[in-house]
ROVOTOR-741223 format. One line per 4 residues: number of its first residue (from 1); their letters; for each residue x, y, z of N, C-alpha, C. Coordinates in pm, whole numbers, plus 50000, padded with zeros to 5 digits. Example, Ala and Ser with C-alpha at 12.3 -4.5 7.8 and 13.67 -1.06 7.14 Angstrom:
2
1	as	51319 49431 50780 51230 49550 50780 51320 49670 50780  51285 49775 50708 51367 49894 50714 51290 50003 50787
END
This chain:
119
1	msle	92859 43270 59951 92897 43340 59797 92849 43473 59786  92949 43566 59745 92924 43698 59749 92842 43749 59601  92782 43859 59641 92712 43939 59520 92806 43961 59420  92907 44000 59421 93028 44034 59333 93040 43901 59230
5	flva	93043 43782 59316 93079 43645 59232 92960 43610 59152  92842 43638 59194 92704 43614 59127 92695 43707 59024  92732 43835 59026 92714 43917 58911 92814 43886 58804  92950 43862 58850 93050 43835 58759 93021 43692 58684
9	tgig	92973 43582 58751 92924 43484 58693 92814 43506 58578  92718 43562 58620 92594 43597 58519 92652 43695 58399  92739 43778 58434 92804 43859 58308 92904 43781 58221  92976 43685 58272 93021 43572 58206 92964 43495 58125
13	avta	92854 43433 58190 92741 43352 58110 92677 43414 58006  92632 43532 58017 92554 43618 57909 92677 43635 57795  92792 43670 57843 92888 43711 57721 92916 43580 57647  92942 43468 57724 92972 43349 57655 92848 43303 57551
17	tgiy	92727 43316 57604 92628 43287 57522 92621 43381 57380  92644 43492 57412 92645 43591 57312 92754 43553 57202  92877 43529 57249 92972 43494 57159 92942 43358 57063  92874 43272 57143 92841 43137 57076 92736 43205 56946
21	lilr	92646 43280 56998 92543 43298 56903 92613 43377 56777  92696 43473 56827 92749 43544 56717 92827 43463 56599  92890 43351 56649 92955 43253 56571 92863 43180 56475  92734 43173 56500 92640 43080 56425 92653 43134 56295
25	grtw	92589 43054 56196 92568 43099 56067 92452 43179 55999  92374 43187 56093 92254 43243 56033 92251 43388 56116  92155 43472 56036 92145 43618 56101 92050 43620 56222  91969 43554 56232 91900 43574 56390 91978 43581 56498
29	pvvi	92041 43454 56521 92132 43410 56618 92233 43519 56629  92278 43570 56535 92389 43701 56540 92329 43816 56588  92197 43829 56547 92127 43954 56613 92102 43934 56759  92055 43809 56802 92041 43778 56943 92157 43805 57012
33	glsl	92291 43724 56965 92395 43735 57018 92446 43888 57031  92443 43972 56934 92476 44098 56976 92386 44177 57078  92284 44144 57076 92191 44195 57193 92235 44150 57317  92301 43999 57330 92315 43963 57453 92458 44021 57510
37	lgya	92541 44043 57400 92691 44116 57447 92649 44268 57496  92550 44322 57419 92507 44455 57486 92472 44480 57609  92375 44377 57649 92316 44344 57785 92429 44322 57880  92524 44238 57850 92662 44204 57936 92732 44332 57950
41	vnvf	92745 44397 57862 92847 44526 57876 92756 44629 57957  92619 44640 57932 92558 44742 58010 92555 44702 58180  92564 44567 58207 92553 44507 58339 92707 44546 58394  92791 44509 58310 92922 44525 58361 92962 44659 58394
45	ifam	92904 44765 58286 92944 44923 58331 92862 44954 58448  92728 44898 58482 92678 44923 58589 92731 44878 58721  92794 44740 58708 92869 44688 58833 93001 44756 58857  93058 44831 58764 93171 44921 58776 93152 45025 58861
49	grlw	93033 45070 58868 93000 45181 58962 92975 45126 59128  93018 45018 59151 93023 44940 59268 92890 44916 59294  92847 44780 59359 92721 44743 59393 92694 44782 59565  92631 44875 59569 92602 44936 59715 92456 44898 59758
53	ldaa	92476 44869 59871 92334 44834 59983 92322 44959 60064  92214 45002 60058 92157 45105 60135 92236 45240 60123  92276 45265 59986 92348 45380 59959 92234 45489 59919  92242 45624 59951 92170 45739 59910 92185 45767 59754
57	pilg	92067 45765 59679 92108 45783 59547 92125 45956 59519  92115 46044 59634 92125 46193 59614 92214 46222 59731  92302 46316 59705 92397 46367 59799 92333 46422 59914  92353 46388 60037 92287 46448 60158 92396 46406 60272
61	aasq	92329 46392 60375 92387 46330 60523 92454 46207 60516  92401 46108 60402 92454 45978 60426 92613 45969 60392  92665 45866 60435 92799 45863 60444 92849 45771 60314  92760 45698 60272 92779 45629 60140 92678 45686 60048
65	vadp	92723 45716 59918 92649 45762 59814 92663 45701 59687  92554 45658 59629 92559 45561 59495 92619 45659 59371  92709 45616 59301 92760 45685 59174 92649 45703 59082  92598 45795 59018 92518 45818 58912 92583 45807 58780
69	lpqa	92707 45810 58764 92761 45806 58618 92714 45688 58567  92754 45587 58623 92726 45432 58571 92587 45424 58541  92481 45476 58595 92358 45479 58580 92312 45542 58442  92402 45670 58434 92366 45740 58327 92419 45675 58198
73	lvlt	92524 45628 58223 92609 45561 58110 92520 45438 58038  92453 45360 58140 92396 45226 58094 92268 45274 58054  92189 45394 58092 92050 45423 58036 92084 45500 57889  92188 45557 57848 92244 45586 57740 92257 45476 57651
77	aivi	92332 45373 57681 92349 45260 57613 92219 45191 57597  92133 45166 57662 91997 45097 57649 91939 45154 57513  91929 45290 57511 91860 45367 57413 91953 45349 57279  92057 45364 57286 92156 45343 57179 92139 45203 57127
81	gfat	92153 45123 57204 92133 44952 57170 92004 44916 57115  91895 44980 57165 91767 44953 57107 91745 44998 56960  91825 45119 56935 91820 45174 56791 91901 45105 56704  92019 45032 56747 92122 44981 56699 92061 44829 56659
85	tgfv	91968 44770 56751 91922 44633 56716 91805 44661 56619  91732 44761 56624 91650 44787 56529 91695 44800 56379  91810 44864 56366 91878 44873 56237 91928 44750 56194  91990 44680 56303 92046 44531 56254 91942 44455 56188
89	iela	91829 44445 56266 91702 44364 56227 91654 44400 56105  91679 44524 56049 91641 44564 55922 91735 44537 55819  91873 44545 55842 91963 44494 55778 91943 44354 55744  91906 44261 55844 91909 44110 55830 91775 44070 55750
93	lrsr	91654 44159 55762 91541 44140 55664 91586 44164 55513  91655 44282 55534 91697 44326 55379 91792 44216 55313  91870 44163 55388 91964 44067 55335 91891 43919 55311  91814 43899 55381 91715 43764 55363 91624 43797 55244
97	heag	91584 43905 55213 91481 43933 55079 91589 43940 54970  91689 44005 54976 91770 44001 54824 91840 43874 54830  91902 43816 54908 91985 43678 54888 91890 43563 54885  91782 43558 54934 91696 43461 54971 91725 43337 55050
101	tdhv	91825 43385 55147 91867 43307 55241 91907 43364 55379  91899 43317 55480 91948 43400 55615 92094 43361 55665  92152 43298 55582 92294 43273 55603 92364 43400 55603  92485 43407 55695 92541 43545 55701 92628 43586 55578
105	dghe	92678 43489 55498 92747 43521 55400 92643 43531 55257  92546 43488 55286 92451 43489 55167 92447 43361 55080  92506 43250 55120 92510 43121 55033 92489 43015 55141  92416 42913 55113 92361 42804 55192 92489 42699 55192
109	pggp	92521 42659 55314 92631 42531 55342 92569 42440 55213  92653 42380 55144 92630 42272 55067 92541 42278 54931  92505 42438 54933 92431 42487 54798 92483 42470 54686  92430 42507 54561 92483 42494 54414 92615 42586 54440
113	hers	92640 42705 54484 92733 42781 54477 92863 42727 54546  92849 42659 54642 92951 42580 54730 92996 42452 54649  92896 42386 54600 92936 42273 54508 93023 42308 54375  92966 42420 54310 93042 42423 54184 93182 42470 54228
117	sqa	93229 42535 54332 93356 42599 54370 93448 42472 54399  93392 42364 54446 93467 42261 54492 93497 42166 54380  93423 42159 54272 93445 42079 54179 93583 42097 54083
END
């Protein structure tokens, strides 16, 4: 089994889990799902720079050199993702406080709002 297959399988599993959590009806699974999707994208970008073994990180006499651009992109994405996650958590807390529920549309399934619209 190759390293590329393991990385691709791991990225696929994390992406599938993130999508499953995003489709849930509560805010906290949605926040965790968005974070997992961000992690999967970061690993994907990092893997696009090729998976080198024994490659020099700095230009020199080595024949293979690791590409620093994906590493810089992932580092930037981690910082932006952390700030975005903090903002989304604050939005979820505010929504919970104002709506009284943590359901994504602000109404509990089977609650009084849904029952009155079905009658």
